N, C-alpha and C positions, 0 to 999 in steps of 0.2 A: 870575672867573666860570667858571674852569676846572672842569668836571664839576659845575656847579651843580645841574642836574636829572638827572644821570647815573643811568640805570637806574630812572627813575620810570615803570616800565612799566604802572602802573595809571592814570596820568594821562590823562584823556580830553579835557581842554582846559587851556589855559594862557594867562594874560594877562601879557605881558611889559612892559606899560606902566610898572610900578614900577621897571624896570631902566633906563629911558631916561636918567636922570640919572647913570648910572655911566659917565661919559665917559672915565675913565682906564683902563678895562679894556684889557689888552694881550693876554690869553689867553682866547679863547672856546671852546677845544677841549672837545669832549664836552658842550657846554652842554645839549643835549637828547638825548644819546645813549640809544638803546634806550627811548625813549618810544613804545612800539609801538602804543599805543591812540590816539594823537593822529591825527586825520584831517585837521587843518589847523593851521597856526600862522602868526600874523601877526608877521613879523620887523620891521615898521616901527619899533617903539620902539627897536630896536638900531641904527638908521641913524646916530645920533650917536656910535657907538662907533668913532670914527675912529683911535683909537690901537691897534686890534687888529692884531697881527702873526701870531697863530696862531689858526686855526679848524679844527684837525684834527678830523675826525669830528663836526662841529657837529651835524648831524642824522642821523648814521649810525644804522642799525637802527630808524629810525622807519617801520617797515613798514606802518603804517596810513595814512600820508600819501597823500592823493589828488592833491594839487597843492601846489606851493610857489612863492612869489614871492621870488626871491633879490635883487630890486632894492635892498633896503636895504643889502646888502653892497657895493654899488657905491662907496660912500663910504669903504670900508675900504681906503684907498690904501696903507697901510703893511703890509697883509697879505702875508706871504711864504711862509706854510706853511698849506695847507689840504687835504692828502691825505684821501681818503675822506669828503669833505664831506657827501655824501648817499648813501654806500654802503648797500646792502641796503634802500633805500627802493623796493622792487620794485613797489609798487602805485601809484606815481606815474603819473598819466594825462598830465601835462604839467608843465613848469617855465617860469616867467616870469622874465626878466631884462630889465626895461624901462629900461635905461641905455644911452646911446649908446656908452660906452666899457666894454669888458669889464674886470672886475676880474681881478687876478692869479690864475691857477690854477697852483699849485706842482707839479702832477702831471697827467699825462694820464689818471689814474684818479679825479681829484677829483669828477667828476660821473657816474661810473659807478655806476648805481643798481640794476642787475639787470634792466632792461628798456631798450627803445630809445624811450622816450617823447619827444615833441618838446620842444625847448627854444625857446621864443618870445622873440624879441628885436625891437627896433624895426626896421621895414622898412628904414630908411636905414642900419642898422648890420649887416645880415646878413653882408655880405662881410668886414667888420671882425672879427666874431666868428669866422667860419669860418677865418680866416687867423691869428688871434692865437695866441700861444704856448700850447700845451696845449689851447686851445679847438678847435684844428684836429682833434683826435681825435674831436670830436663833430660835425664838419661836416655829416654826413648827417642829423643830428637838428636842426640849427639852422634855424629857420623864421621867416618874417616874421610879426609879430603880426597882420597883416591876414588871415592864413590861419586864425586861431583862430576856430572857429565858436561 
């Protein structure tokens, strides 16, 4: 799945459901890189991609994204590399990660997107996220989901 929809900058919507059965994917890097006209993307169909080890720049340069739910990545427990996961997604108003356990961030820049939008996590997991390796770089942005209006 490496670079599957790379540079599809004219894409205004995408249905990832047909990819749900691709359970042996190990490299999801650049999957939606530079899909700059996407305003939203449902990553839920990718939740079963539990063999992914690399997700470098998965959503990088998706400058049209308004929000993103990264919860489906929580099951990617083999992931060891994901720098620039959402870099240059500067129009994000917020990020959701509604898993109690943070997934691995391989870099303190993995969630740097060009603005300081809040990262909403489960209320009970706020401190866990704020102190987790590389997540701590975003501690000021990590907020309890109960604060989302």
